[in-house]
C-alpha positions in Angstrom: 22.2 -47.9 150.1 22.3 -46.9 146.0 20.7 -44.9 144.0 19.9 -45.8 140.3 20.4 -42.3 138.0 18.1 -42.8 134.9 18.7 -41.3 130.6 20.3 -37.4 130.8 20.6 -37.9 135.1 22.9 -40.2 134.6 24.8 -38.6 132.0 25.0 -36.1 134.2 27.0 -38.0 136.8 28.9 -40.1 134.9 27.4 -43.3 136.1 23.9 -44.8 136.5 24.5 -46.3 139.9 26.0 -44.7 143.0 26.4 -46.2 146.4 26.7 -44.4 149.6 27.7 -45.3 152.5 25.9 -45.1 155.2 23.7 -47.7 157.3 21.0 -45.4 157.5 19.8 -42.3 157.3 16.6 -40.3 156.3 15.7 -40.1 152.5 16.8 -36.3 152.5 20.5 -36.9 154.2 20.4 -39.2 151.4 20.1 -36.8 148.6 21.8 -34.1 149.5 24.8 -36.9 149.3 24.1 -37.6 145.9 23.9 -33.9 145.3 27.2 -33.4 147.4 28.8 -36.6 145.8 27.8 -35.8 142.2 27.2 -31.8 142.5 26.2 -32.1 138.4 23.1 -33.7 139.0 21.9 -30.2 141.1 21.3 -28.4 137.7 19.1 -30.9 136.6 17.3 -32.3 139.1 16.3 -28.8 141.7 14.7 -25.9 140.6 15.1 -22.7 141.5 14.2 -22.2 145.2 16.4 -25.5 145.4 14.0 -27.6 146.0 13.2 -31.2 143.8 12.6 -30.3 140.7 8.4 -31.2 139.8 9.4 -33.5 136.7 11.7 -35.2 138.5 10.7 -38.8 139.6 11.4 -39.9 143.3 11.4 -43.6 144.6 12.1 -45.5 147.4 11.6 -49.0 146.9 10.0 -48.5 143.7 7.2 -46.8 145.4 6.7 -42.8 145.6 7.9 -41.8 149.5 5.7 -38.6 149.2 2.5 -40.3 148.4 2.8 -43.5 150.4 5.5 -42.9 152.9 6.9 -40.1 155.0 8.2 -37.8 152.2 11.6 -36.5 152.9 11.3 -37.8 156.5 11.5 -41.8 154.6 14.2 -43.3 156.3 16.7 -45.3 154.3 18.8 -48.1 155.1 21.8 -49.8 153.5 19.3 -51.9 151.6 17.4 -49.2 149.9 17.1 -48.8 146.4 16.8 -45.4 145.5 16.2 -44.0 142.2 15.8 -40.9 140.5 14.0 -40.5 136.7 14.5 -36.9 134.6 11.3 -36.3 133.0 10.1 -37.9 130.1 8.1 -35.9 127.3 5.6 -38.5 125.2 4.8 -38.7 121.6 
């Protein structure tokens, strides 16, 4: 499974794409594995309660897993594209 990281998140990780060598996992397991391999991301994406910040957008194959599938329990596999977007301010 591949994580795509955008803007400040790619800067924090030092890369804009992270491949995880897993055949299948829950979204939570994939997210935890991402933070384990790139711990500097935690400060960018987690709130003070160690939960995903409300301002960070997470997509699974282009869809919001919390609105359209099973949230953290969504099953992802080696063909899944995961994406994290930092907060965006308008002007």
